[in-house]
C-alpha positions in Angstrom: -13.5 -1.8 18.5 -11.2 1.2 18.4 -9.0 1.6 15.3 -5.8 3.6 15.1 -5.8 6.8 13.1 -4.2 6.4 9.6 -0.4 6.8 9.7 0.6 9.9 8.0 3.5 10.2 5.6 5.4 12.4 8.1 4.9 9.7 10.8 6.0 6.9 8.5 9.2 8.9 7.6 9.8 9.7 11.2 9.7 6.0 12.1 12.0 5.3 9.1 14.5 7.8 10.4 16.9 9.9 8.4 19.1 7.0 7.2 17.8 4.4 4.7 15.3 2.1 6.2 16.2 -1.2 7.7 13.8 -4.1 8.4 13.7 -3.1 12.1 12.7 0.5 11.1 9.6 -0.2 9.2 6.6 1.9 10.1 4.3 -0.9 11.0 4.2 -3.4 13.9 4.1 -7.2 13.8 0.5 -6.9 15.2 -0.5 -4.8 12.2 1.0 -7.4 9.8 -0.8 -10.2 11.6 -4.1 -8.3 11.5 -3.6 -7.3 7.9 -3.1 -10.8 6.5 -6.7 -12.0 7.0 -8.0 -8.6 5.9 -6.0 -8.8 2.8 -7.2 -12.3 2.1 -10.8 -11.2 2.6 -10.8 -7.9 0.6 -7.8 -8.0 -1.8 -6.7 -11.6 -2.6 -9.4 -12.3 -5.2 -8.0 -9.7 -7.5 -4.3 -9.3 -6.3 -3.9 -13.0 -5.6 -3.4 -14.6 -2.2 0.4 -14.1 -2.3 0.0 -10.5 -3.7 1.6 -11.5 -7.0 -1.2 -9.8 -9.0 -2.1 -10.2 -12.7 0.9 -11.4 -14.7 0.3 -9.0 -17.6 -0.7 -6.0 -15.3 0.8 -3.4 -17.6 -1.5 -4.2 -20.5 -5.1 -2.8 -20.4 -7.9 -5.3 -21.0 -10.4 -5.0 -23.9 -12.3 -2.5 -21.8 -9.2 -0.2 -21.6 -8.8 -0.8 -17.9 -5.6 -2.0 -16.3 -5.8 -5.3 -14.4 -4.7 -5.6 -10.7 -0.9 -5.2 -10.4 1.3 -7.2 -8.0 1.6 -5.7 -4.5 4.6 -7.9 -3.6 7.2 -5.2 -4.5 7.6 -6.4 -8.1 5.3 -3.7 -9.6 4.7 0.0 -9.0 3.2 0.0 -5.5 6.5 0.9 -3.9 6.6 4.1 -6.1 3.8 5.7 -4.1 4.1 7.3 -0.6 1.9 5.9 2.2 -0.8 8.6 2.0 -1.3 7.7 -1.7 -1.5 4.0 -1.0 -4.0 4.7 1.8 -6.1 6.9 -0.5 -6.0 4.3 -3.3 -7.4 1.7 -1.0 -10.0 4.1 0.4 -11.1 5.6 -2.9 -10.2 2.9 -5.4 -8.3 3.0 -8.6 -11.1 3.4 -11.2 -10.3 7.2 -11.5 -6.7 6.2 -12.4 -7.7 3.8 -15.2 -7.9 0.7 -13.1 -10.8 -1.5 -11.9 -10.2 -1.4 -8.1 -13.2 -0.3 -6.2 -12.9 2.0 -3.1 -13.1 0.3 0.3 -13.9 3.4 2.5 -17.3 1.9 3.4 -15.9 -1.5 4.3 -12.5 -0.8 5.9 -11.5 1.6 8.7 -8.3 3.6 8.5 -6.7 1.1 10.9 -7.8 -1.8 8.7 -6.3 -0.1 5.6 -3.0 0.5 7.5 -3.0 -3.2 8.6 -3.5 -4.4 5.0 -0.7 -2.1 3.8 1.5 -3.4 6.6 0.9 -6.9 5.4 1.6 -6.0 1.8 4.8 -4.1 2.7 6.0 -7.0 4.9 6.4 -8.9 1.6 8.8 -6.4 0.2 12.5 -6.9 0.3 14.6 -4.6 2.4 15.9 -3.1 -0.8 12.4 -2.4 -2.2 11.3 -0.9 1.2 14.4 1.3 1.3 13.6 2.6 -2.2 10.0 3.3 -1.1 11.2 5.2 1.9 13.5 7.3 -0.3 10.7 8.0 -2.8 8.4 8.9 0.1 10.9 11.2 1.6 11.3 13.1 -1.7 7.5 13.1 -2.3 6.9 14.6 1.1 8.8 17.7 -0.1 6.6 18.2 -3.2 3.2 16.7 -2.4 0.6 17.3 0.2 -2.1 14.8 1.1 -5.4 15.7 -0.5 -8.5 13.7 -1.4 
């Protein structure tokens, strides 16, 4: 099976256009969302919940000092991160950032990761997505993708 290359931040911003994003201008396709749903349920739902609502008290570290899985539905901080950081977090995990999420580089292709992120972002309101695009646009001026 052939998988698409990961979408770069520049490509995501080009799809979003110069104006604030509208639902029709999201970087992903309906096919990616449809493919991402089952992948999310298989790899992510056990920690982030099937509806992406995450751990209710996600801002408070557990007894081990690690942060629990946050919501991915647009109600937590996921939308604060540009696409390449979201891709990297799924690929490498969040343990190095104080969380408990393992990396999925050995289990998911770049296309799988993009499909999962498409499914997650499809749950975001247009307002949340618009804010994400704006943050991503600003970040692209000061950050370069690096692993």
